[in-house]
VEXDREN-2710 file (C-alpha; in Angstrom, 1 decimal):
% VEXDREN-2710
k/r/px/py/pz
1/UNK/-35.7/23.6/27.2
2/UNK/-36.7/22.2/23.8
3/UNK/-38.7/24.3/21.4
4/UNK/-41.1/23.1/18.7
5/UNK/-41.4/24.8/15.4
6/UNK/-44.9/26.2/14.9
7/UNK/-46.6/25.8/11.5
8/UNK/-46.1/28.6/9.1
9/UNK/-49.2/30.7/9.3
10/UNK/-50.8/32.9/6.7
11/UNK/-51.8/36.4/7.7
12/UNK/-55.3/35.1/8.7
13/UNK/-53.8/32.8/11.2
14/UNK/-54.3/29.7/9.1
15/UNK/-51.5/27.4/7.8
16/UNK/-50.0/28.8/4.6
17/UNK/-51.0/27.5/1.2
18/UNK/-47.6/25.8/0.8
19/UNK/-47.9/23.9/4.1
20/UNK/-51.4/22.8/3.4
21/UNK/-50.3/21.4/0.1
22/UNK/-47.7/19.1/1.6
23/UNK/-48.9/18.6/5.2
24/UNK/-50.1/15.0/5.8
25/UNK/-52.6/16.3/8.3
26/UNK/-54.3/18.1/5.3
27/UNK/-55.0/14.9/3.4
28/UNK/-57.1/16.4/0.6
29/UNK/-54.6/19.1/-0.1
30/UNK/-51.7/16.6/-0.2
31/UNK/-53.7/14.3/-2.5
32/UNK/-54.5/17.2/-4.8
33/UNK/-50.8/18.2/-5.0
34/UNK/-49.7/14.6/-5.7
35/UNK/-52.4/14.2/-8.3
36/UNK/-51.5/17.4/-10.1
37/UNK/-47.8/16.4/-10.0
38/UNK/-48.6/13.0/-11.5
39/UNK/-50.7/14.4/-14.3
40/UNK/-47.9/16.9/-15.1
41/UNK/-45.3/14.1/-15.2
42/UNK/-47.5/12.1/-17.6
43/UNK/-47.7/15.1/-19.9
44/UNK/-44.0/15.7/-20.0
45/UNK/-43.2/12.9/-22.5
46/UNK/-46.0/14.0/-24.8
47/UNK/-44.8/17.6/-24.7
48/UNK/-41.3/16.5/-25.5
49/UNK/-42.4/14.4/-28.4
50/UNK/-44.6/17.2/-29.7
51/UNK/-41.6/19.6/-29.7
52/UNK/-39.5/17.0/-31.6
53/UNK/-42.2/16.6/-34.2
54/UNK/-42.6/20.4/-34.5
55/UNK/-38.8/20.8/-34.8
56/UNK/-38.6/18.0/-37.5
57/UNK/-35.9/16.3/-35.4
58/UNK/-33.8/14.2/-37.9
59/UNK/-33.4/11.0/-35.8
60/UNK/-37.2/10.9/-35.1
61/UNK/-37.9/11.5/-38.8
62/UNK/-35.5/8.7/-39.9
63/UNK/-37.1/6.3/-37.4
64/UNK/-40.6/7.2/-38.5
65/UNK/-39.7/6.8/-42.2
66/UNK/-37.9/3.5/-41.6
67/UNK/-40.8/1.9/-39.8
68/UNK/-43.4/3.2/-42.2
69/UNK/-41.4/2.0/-45.3
70/UNK/-40.9/-1.5/-43.7
71/UNK/-44.5/-1.9/-42.8
72/UNK/-45.7/-0.6/-46.1
73/UNK/-43.5/-3.1/-48.0
74/UNK/-45.0/-5.9/-45.8
75/UNK/-48.5/-4.7/-46.5
76/UNK/-48.0/-4.7/-50.2
77/UNK/-47.0/-8.4/-50.1
78/UNK/-49.6/-9.5/-47.6
79/UNK/-53.2/-8.5/-48.6
80/UNK/-54.7/-10.6/-45.8
81/UNK/-52.7/-8.5/-43.3
82/UNK/-54.1/-5.4/-44.9
83/UNK/-57.6/-6.7/-44.7
84/UNK/-57.3/-7.5/-41.0
85/UNK/-55.8/-4.1/-40.2
86/UNK/-58.6/-2.4/-42.2
87/UNK/-61.3/-4.3/-40.3
88/UNK/-59.7/-3.6/-36.9
89/UNK/-59.2/0.1/-37.6
90/UNK/-62.8/0.5/-38.6
91/UNK/-64.3/-1.5/-35.8
92/UNK/-62.2/0.3/-33.2
93/UNK/-62.4/3.8/-34.8
94/UNK/-63.2/6.8/-32.7
95/UNK/-66.9/6.9/-33.4
96/UNK/-67.7/3.2/-32.5
97/UNK/-65.6/3.7/-29.3
98/UNK/-67.5/6.8/-28.4
99/UNK/-70.8/5.0/-29.0
100/UNK/-69.6/2.3/-26.5
101/UNK/-68.7/5.1/-24.1
102/UNK/-72.2/6.6/-24.4
103/UNK/-73.8/3.2/-23.7
104/UNK/-71.5/2.9/-20.6
105/UNK/-72.6/6.4/-19.4
106/UNK/-76.3/5.5/-19.9
107/UNK/-75.8/2.3/-17.9
108/UNK/-74.1/4.1/-15.1
109/UNK/-76.9/6.8/-15.0
110/UNK/-79.5/4.0/-14.8
111/UNK/-77.7/2.6/-11.9
112/UNK/-77.7/6.0/-10.1
113/UNK/-73.9/6.4/-10.5
114/UNK/-74.1/10.1/-11.7
115/UNK/-70.6/11.1/-10.6
116/UNK/-69.0/8.1/-12.2
117/UNK/-71.0/8.7/-15.4
118/UNK/-69.9/12.3/-15.4
119/UNK/-66.2/11.3/-15.0
120/UNK/-66.5/8.8/-17.9
121/UNK/-68.2/11.3/-20.2
122/UNK/-65.7/14.1/-19.2
123/UNK/-62.7/11.9/-20.0
124/UNK/-64.0/11.0/-23.4
125/UNK/-65.1/14.6/-24.3
126/UNK/-61.9/16.3/-23.1
127/UNK/-59.7/13.9/-25.1
128/UNK/-62.0/14.1/-28.1
129/UNK/-61.7/17.9/-28.1
130/UNK/-57.9/18.1/-27.3
131/UNK/-56.8/15.7/-30.0
132/UNK/-58.3/17.5/-33.1
133/UNK/-57.1/20.9/-31.7
134/UNK/-53.6/19.6/-31.4
135/UNK/-53.7/18.2/-34.9
136/UNK/-54.5/21.7/-36.2
137/UNK/-51.8/23.4/-34.1
138/UNK/-49.1/20.9/-35.1
139/UNK/-50.2/20.6/-38.7
140/UNK/-48.1/17.5/-39.5
141/UNK/-48.8/15.9/-42.9
142/UNK/-49.5/12.2/-43.1
143/UNK/-47.0/9.8/-44.8
144/UNK/-46.7/10.0/-48.5
145/UNK/-46.4/6.6/-50.1
146/UNK/-46.3/5.2/-53.6
147/UNK/-49.2/2.7/-54.1
148/UNK/-50.8/3.3/-50.6
149/UNK/-52.9/0.5/-49.2
150/UNK/-55.2/3.0/-47.3
151/UNK/-55.9/6.7/-47.2
152/UNK/-57.0/9.1/-44.5
153/UNK/-57.8/12.8/-44.4
154/UNK/-56.6/15.5/-42.1
155/UNK/-53.4/16.1/-40.2
156/UNK/-51.4/13.3/-38.6
157/UNK/-50.2/14.2/-35.1
158/UNK/-51.4/12.9/-32.7
159/UNK/-53.3/9.8/-34.0
160/UNK/-57.0/10.1/-33.2
161/UNK/-57.5/6.4/-33.3
162/UNK/-54.7/5.8/-30.8
163/UNK/-55.9/8.6/-28.6
164/UNK/-59.5/7.4/-28.5
165/UNK/-58.6/3.8/-28.0
166/UNK/-56.5/4.8/-25.1
167/UNK/-59.3/6.9/-23.6
168/UNK/-61.9/4.2/-24.1
169/UNK/-59.7/1.4/-22.7
170/UNK/-58.9/3.5/-19.7
171/UNK/-62.4/4.4/-18.9
172/UNK/-63.7/0.9/-19.4
173/UNK/-61.1/-0.6/-17.2
174/UNK/-61.4/1.8/-14.4
175/UNK/-65.2/1.5/-14.3
176/UNK/-65.3/-2.3/-14.7
177/UNK/-62.5/-3.4/-12.4
178/UNK/-64.8/-3.7/-9.4
179/UNK/-66.9/-6.2/-11.3
180/UNK/-63.9/-8.3/-12.4
181/UNK/-63.0/-9.7/-9.0
182/UNK/-59.5/-10.6/-8.1
183/UNK/-58.8/-13.6/-10.5
184/UNK/-58.5/-14.3/-14.1
185/UNK/-61.3/-11.9/-15.1
186/UNK/-59.2/-8.9/-13.8
187/UNK/-56.2/-10.1/-15.9
188/UNK/-58.4/-10.6/-18.9
189/UNK/-59.8/-7.1/-18.6
190/UNK/-56.4/-5.5/-18.5
191/UNK/-55.1/-7.7/-21.4
192/UNK/-58.2/-6.7/-23.5
193/UNK/-57.5/-3.0/-22.7
194/UNK/-53.9/-3.2/-23.7
195/UNK/-54.7/-5.1/-26.9
196/UNK/-57.3/-2.6/-27.9
197/UNK/-54.9/0.3/-27.4
198/UNK/-51.8/-1.3/-28.9
199/UNK/-53.4/-3.0/-31.9
200/UNK/-55.5/0.0/-32.8
201/UNK/-52.4/2.2/-32.9
202/UNK/-50.4/-0.5/-34.8
203/UNK/-53.2/-0.7/-37.4
204/UNK/-52.7/3.0/-38.3
205/UNK/-49.0/2.6/-38.9
206/UNK/-49.4/-0.7/-40.7
207/UNK/-51.9/0.9/-43.1
208/UNK/-49.5/3.8/-43.8
209/UNK/-51.8/6.6/-42.6
210/UNK/-49.7/7.5/-39.5
211/UNK/-46.1/7.7/-38.4
212/UNK/-45.1/5.7/-35.4
213/UNK/-44.6/9.0/-33.4
214/UNK/-48.2/10.0/-34.2
215/UNK/-49.5/6.8/-32.6
216/UNK/-47.1/7.1/-29.6
217/UNK/-48.3/10.7/-29.2
218/UNK/-51.9/9.6/-29.2
219/UNK/-51.2/7.0/-26.5
220/UNK/-49.3/9.4/-24.3
221/UNK/-52.0/12.1/-24.6
222/UNK/-54.7/9.5/-23.8
223/UNK/-52.9/8.3/-20.7
224/UNK/-52.4/12.0/-19.7
225/UNK/-56.1/12.8/-20.0
226/UNK/-57.2/9.7/-18.2
227/UNK/-54.6/10.4/-15.4
228/UNK/-55.8/14.0/-15.0
229/UNK/-59.5/13.2/-14.9
230/UNK/-58.9/10.2/-12.6
231/UNK/-56.9/12.4/-10.2
232/UNK/-59.7/15.0/-10.1
233/UNK/-62.3/12.3/-9.5
234/UNK/-60.4/10.6/-6.7
235/UNK/-59.8/13.9/-5.0
236/UNK/-63.5/14.7/-5.4
237/UNK/-64.2/11.3/-3.7
238/UNK/-62.0/12.2/-0.8
239/UNK/-63.7/15.5/-0.4
240/UNK/-67.1/13.8/-0.1
241/UNK/-65.8/11.4/2.5
242/UNK/-65.6/8.2/0.4
243/UNK/-62.7/5.9/1.1
244/UNK/-59.4/6.3/-0.7
245/UNK/-58.8/4.0/-3.6
246/UNK/-56.0/2.9/-5.9
247/UNK/-57.6/3.2/-9.3
248/UNK/-55.3/0.8/-11.1
249/UNK/-56.3/-1.9/-8.6
250/UNK/-59.7/-0.9/-7.3
251/UNK/-61.2/1.1/-10.2
252/UNK/-62.3/4.7/-9.6
253/UNK/-65.5/3.8/-7.7
254/UNK/-65.4/0.3/-6.3
255/UNK/-68.5/0.9/-4.1
256/UNK/-70.7/1.2/-7.2
257/UNK/-70.7/-2.5/-7.7
258/UNK/-72.5/-3.0/-4.3
259/UNK/-74.2/0.3/-3.9
260/UNK/-75.0/1.8/-7.3
261/UNK/-76.0/5.2/-6.1
262/UNK/-72.8/5.8/-4.1
263/UNK/-70.8/7.5/-6.8
END
């Protein structure tokens, strides 16, 4: 006679916490576990980079210095390039991007998408608070250059411009994907988000106010924050009975496009 293994039960007679976390019959618990694991994995590269910066790892220092010196030499010989980078870095600085995010939140609230507006605001606020705090904790000085083409105050790691560009690009893409359809508009939206993130970070290194690792750190931290808040939001959706989504394909709340008050 065959025997079946019964679920591991907690003292109350319910399945144990561990089983609920990995049991496909407990979909919400499984999603929460996978979401937490994904957010943790995204944070690992940032944590490693932070440790290398704090430890003044020589290979990283040499790479940062070599890139900074090369771009600074190019900037001194190409004033048009400097002007372009200055304009870009001002237009897509943290405050203008936060203003765009506020407008997005207001628009979502007017459409009745309160949860989605809360997610967008939370993502920007959390990233906006974590970045400056980490700058103070790490305390890394900015590059010191002879005849600099630009100046910036405060500490260097992680780059606030790179962080906020990543946050804003992530929020805008994940909110607007449902409106982009399935064709060229979707591709254009992703391309615009990548350009915003990459060129904003590049502008800070090109102007000599950040090391490359500062910008990479800002990108990684921004992705980690967006991943964590998106995981929390999609789990919240599942708990309220809304259909499961793939954020990178569907956006975080695809039903808002047709039924504004649904998220």
